[in-house]
C-alpha positions in Angstrom: 154.8 122.4 57.6 158.5 123.1 57.4 160.5 125.6 55.4 164.1 126.2 54.7 165.4 129.7 54.0 168.6 130.7 52.2 168.9 134.0 54.1 167.4 135.9 57.0 165.0 137.8 54.9 163.6 134.6 53.4 163.4 133.1 56.9 161.2 136.0 58.1 159.0 135.7 55.0 158.7 131.9 55.4 157.9 132.2 59.1 155.2 134.8 58.4 153.6 132.8 55.6 153.9 129.3 57.1 153.1 130.1 60.7 155.4 127.4 62.1 155.3 126.0 65.6 158.9 127.0 66.1 161.9 128.4 64.2 165.5 127.2 64.1 167.5 130.3 63.2 171.1 130.3 62.1 173.0 133.3 63.5 175.2 133.8 60.4 173.2 134.2 57.2 173.5 136.5 54.1 171.3 139.5 53.3 169.8 139.7 56.8 171.6 137.9 59.6 169.9 135.7 62.2 170.0 138.4 64.9 168.0 140.9 62.8 165.7 138.2 61.5 165.0 137.0 65.1 164.3 140.6 66.1 161.8 141.0 63.3 160.1 137.7 64.1 159.9 138.4 67.8 158.3 141.7 67.1 155.7 140.2 64.8 155.0 137.0 66.8 156.1 137.3 70.4 155.0 133.8 71.3 156.9 132.0 68.5 159.6 129.7 69.9 163.0 130.5 68.3 166.2 128.4 68.7 169.4 130.0 67.5 172.1 127.8 66.0 175.7 128.4 64.9 178.7 126.5 63.9 180.7 129.0 66.1 180.6 129.7 69.8 181.1 133.4 69.8 179.7 134.5 73.1 179.0 138.0 71.8 176.8 136.8 68.9 175.0 134.3 71.1 174.2 137.2 73.5 173.1 139.4 70.6 170.6 136.8 69.3 169.3 136.1 72.8 168.7 139.8 73.3 167.0 139.9 70.0 164.5 137.3 71.3 165.9 133.8 70.8 164.6 131.4 73.5 167.6 129.1 73.4 170.9 128.4 71.6 172.4 125.2 70.2 175.8 124.7 68.6 175.5 123.0 65.2 178.0 120.3 66.3 175.5 119.3 69.1 172.3 119.7 67.1 171.5 116.0 66.7 171.7 115.5 70.5 170.3 118.8 71.8 167.9 120.3 69.3 165.1 117.7 69.7 165.1 118.2 73.5 165.3 122.0 73.3 162.5 122.2 70.7 160.3 119.8 72.7 160.7 121.8 75.9 160.0 125.1 74.1 156.9 123.7 72.4 155.6 122.3 75.6 156.1 125.7 77.3 154.6 127.5 74.4 151.4 125.3 74.5 151.1 125.8 78.2 150.9 129.6 77.7 148.0 129.3 75.2 
């Protein structure tokens, strides 16, 4: 099942209610940004694969979301090429841990 959130708070609520295989988290979101949403999700579900995405390449924000628990990062401009590969690798690794 897939969900689409309008902000970070909704992303956390959806992930908790839907129990997805992975989450693609935008760094910049209203209400609760992707960094804080990732931190909350990581605390609640440490094994959940989380990929951060952003239209910007601000090293500081990418570092923040990785420190919050994102497993990987993909620029929005490269999502079509990179996101499927990144998600497949994370899901494979996640299943091997189970």
